[in-house]
C-alpha positions as CSV (number, residue, x, y, z in Angstrom):
1,M,99.8,109.4,118.5
2,K,100.1,105.6,118.5
3,E,103.6,103.7,118.7
4,H,104.0,103.6,114.7
5,E,102.2,106.5,114.1
6,V,104.1,109.4,112.2
7,T,102.0,113.0,111.8
8,I,102.1,114.5,108.0
9,R,101.3,117.9,108.1
10,F,99.1,119.0,105.0
11,K,98.6,121.8,103.1
12,R,95.6,123.2,100.6
13,E,96.7,124.2,97.1
14,A,94.9,126.2,94.7
15,G,92.5,123.7,93.4
16,G,92.1,121.6,96.3
17,E,89.6,123.4,97.9
18,G,86.8,121.1,99.1
19,L,88.7,117.9,98.3
20,E,89.1,115.3,101.2
21,L,92.8,115.3,101.7
22,P,94.6,111.9,101.6
23,S,92.8,109.2,104.0
24,Y,92.7,105.6,105.2
25,Q,89.4,104.0,103.9
26,T,89.5,101.6,106.7
27,A,91.4,100.9,110.2
28,G,93.9,97.8,108.1
29,S,94.7,100.0,105.2
30,A,98.2,100.6,104.5
31,G,97.8,103.5,102.0
32,M,95.8,106.5,102.3
33,D,93.9,107.3,99.1
34,V,94.6,110.3,97.1
35,R,92.3,112.4,94.9
36,A,92.5,114.4,91.4
37,A,92.3,118.2,91.9
38,H,91.0,118.4,87.8
39,D,89.5,116.6,85.6
40,H,91.3,115.2,82.6
41,L,90.7,112.8,79.6
42,L,93.2,110.1,79.6
43,Q,93.2,108.5,76.2
44,P,94.8,104.9,75.6
45,G,98.5,105.2,75.5
46,D,98.5,108.7,77.4
47,T,100.3,110.0,80.2
48,A,99.4,112.8,82.4
49,L,100.5,114.8,85.7
50,I,97.6,115.1,87.6
51,A,97.3,117.2,90.3
52,T,96.4,116.7,93.8
53,G,95.3,120.0,95.2
54,F,97.8,119.8,98.2
55,S,101.7,119.9,99.5
56,M,102.9,118.2,102.1
57,A,105.6,118.1,105.1
58,V,106.8,114.4,105.6
59,P,109.2,114.0,108.6
60,L,112.9,113.5,108.0
61,G,113.7,109.6,107.8
62,F,110.3,108.9,106.0
63,E,108.9,109.0,102.3
64,A,105.5,109.0,100.9
65,Q,105.3,106.5,98.2
66,M,102.6,107.0,95.5
67,R,101.1,103.5,94.3
68,P,98.5,102.8,91.5
69,R,95.2,101.8,92.9
70,S,94.3,97.9,92.2
71,G,90.7,98.7,91.0
72,L,91.8,101.2,88.5
73,A,94.3,99.1,86.9
74,I,92.0,96.0,86.6
75,K,89.0,97.4,85.6
76,H,90.5,100.2,83.2
77,G,94.2,99.8,83.0
78,I,95.0,102.6,84.4
79,T,98.3,102.6,86.4
80,L,101.2,105.0,87.6
81,L,104.6,105.2,86.1
82,N,107.4,105.5,88.4
83,T,105.9,103.3,90.7
84,P,106.2,103.6,94.0
85,G,107.0,107.5,93.2
86,T,108.6,108.9,96.1
87,V,107.8,112.2,97.8
88,D,110.8,113.2,99.5
89,S,110.8,114.7,103.5
90,D,112.4,117.7,101.9
91,Y,109.8,118.4,98.8
92,R,107.3,121.5,99.6
93,G,105.3,121.7,96.4
94,E,102.4,120.4,95.0
95,V,102.2,116.6,94.6
96,K,101.3,115.5,91.8
97,V,100.6,111.6,90.3
98,I,102.0,110.5,86.9
99,L,99.1,108.4,85.7
100,T,99.0,106.6,82.4
101,N,96.2,104.9,80.5
102,L,97.3,101.5,79.7
103,G,93.8,100.2,78.8
104,R,91.9,100.3,75.1
105,A,89.3,102.7,76.1
106,A,89.6,106.7,76.9
107,F,89.1,107.2,81.1
108,Q,87.8,110.2,82.3
109,V,89.3,111.3,85.4
110,Q,86.9,113.6,87.5
111,R,87.9,116.1,90.1
112,G,87.5,114.2,93.2
113,D,88.1,110.8,92.0
114,R,90.5,108.5,93.9
115,I,93.4,107.9,91.8
116,A,96.3,106.4,93.7
117,Q,97.4,105.2,97.0
118,M,100.1,106.9,99.3
119,V,102.0,104.7,101.7
120,I,104.4,106.4,104.3
121,A,107.5,104.7,104.9
122,Q,110.4,104.9,107.0
123,V,113.9,105.1,105.0
124,E,117.7,104.2,105.7
125,R,120.3,106.3,104.1
126,A,123.1,104.2,103.2
127,H,127.1,105.1,103.7
128,V,128.9,104.6,100.1
129,E,132.2,102.7,99.9
130,E,133.8,102.0,96.8
131,V,136.0,98.7,97.1
132,E,138.1,97.1,94.5
133,V,136.5,93.4,95.2
134,L,133.2,92.7,96.5
135,E,132.5,89.1,98.4
136,D,131.7,86.1,96.6
137,T,127.9,84.8,97.3
138,E,126.3,81.3,96.3
139,R,124.2,83.3,93.3
140,G,127.0,85.4,92.3
141,S,126.4,87.7,89.3
142,G,123.2,85.5,88.4
143,G,120.0,87.1,87.8
144,F,117.3,88.0,85.3
145,G,115.8,84.7,85.5
146,H,119.2,82.6,86.1
147,S,117.1,80.7,88.6
148,G,114.7,78.8,86.0
149,T,110.9,79.2,86.0
150,Q,110.1,76.3,88.6
């Protein structure tokens, strides 16, 4: 195993037989392509939970982030809701993708289509501490465009 490499164990679920497991398409890819396990017609404005045909074991201290594929987004208006969607290290069920059609035409998802990309990321756990006062900063409570448009 290389330095910055982590092992993710995959298990095929019903419907995942014969599908390619998530994989990197190039040496420089940050995300692994994830494929649909079933056909589904997604009408404009529709959202569906699309099965992938696999479950996985992500090591403690990591998460799998599900993200949209840019080609589907620009060409068809297909994206993922709850992006990035997190698959926690203790989840062992089938991975499913929340796919939505923001386009103007129906979109046919075919079994085996690459519908999302999965990025493995390290996570930190935070200690929660309640206080009466927070330290001031130059920004303060300014948000939602407070710095202007330029």
